[in-house]
N, C-alpha and C positions, 0 to 999 in steps of 0.2 A: 556585420555578419548576422545571418538569419539564425534564430534559435531552433533547436530540434522540436518537433511536435511531440506531444505527450505519447502518441502511439509509437513513435520511433524510439522514445526513451524506454517505454515499457518493453517493447520488442527486443531492444538491445540488452536489457537486464536479463530477460528470459533466455535469449540466445546464448548468453554467457554461462548458462547452466544454473541460474538462480531459481529459487522458489520463494515467492513473495505473496503475502496476503493482500487483499484489497486495501486494508488499513495501512500496511507498510508502504505500499506504493503511494497512497494518498499523502502520507506524512513526508515521504521522500520528495514528492513533486509538488507539494503544497496545493493539493486539489482534494475533492471529496471522494470517498470510496465509491459513490454512485457514478461519478465521472470516470473513475478507473474502470468500473464494470462496463460502462458504455464503450470506452475505447477498446477493451478486451473483446467485446462483442463485435466491434467493427473489424478487428484483426482476424477473428474467427471467420467472418463473412468473406474476408480477403484470402482465406485458405490456410491460415496458420492453425496448426493443431495445438491449441492452448487448453490444457486440462485444469480443472479445479478440483484438487485433491482435498478430501476431508481427513484431517489428522487428529488423533486422540492422544493426549498426554497421559502420564502415569496416574493422574488424579481424575481422569475421565472427562476432562475438558476438551472440547473440539475446536478446531480452527480450520479455516480453508486457505489453501495456498495454490496460486497459479504456477504452472510449469509448462514449458513447451516440449512437445514430443513428436514422435512419428506415429501416425495412425496405422493400425493393422490393415492388411490387405482386405479383410472383411469389411472394415469401416469404409474404406475407399470404394470398394465394389458396391456396397449398399448405397452410398451417396450417388454414384454414377447411375446405378439402376433406378434410383428415385428420380433422377433427372432425365431418364430415358436415353442415356448415352451408351454407345458401345465403344470398344477400344481394347487396349491392353496395357498392363502395368509394366513399366520398364524398371526392373529391380535395380539396375546399375545407376540409373539417374534418380531413382526414388520418386518417380512421378507417373501419372496415368496419361497415356497418349490417346487422345480422342481422334477418331477418324471414322467417318460414315461408311467408308469402304471396307472396314473390318467385318468379317463374317462371323466371328466368334462372339458369344455372349459373355457378359461379365458375370462371373460366379465367385462367391466367397469360398476360400479353401481353408 
């Protein structure tokens, strides 16, 4: 049986609602934090909205935690505008439908 890739493992943990630091993932999967960051970058390039939140505890110490989320319409619109695409956002499906025949421009609201 083929083992799951590191990207699949990271994505699975995040999709289950978890928040993890690069060090936590590194320890969990026996890899370096740099390797974790590289796989998270790949997931982002594949379209997953993975955020890196900076948290501060009561003693002023900061840590970073990854979490998966839904980007705002403004973020999606800005991305497609940067790519020169037109289309419309389907709120029910949670995705942007790209079609060169659409006459409307993408604007953030």
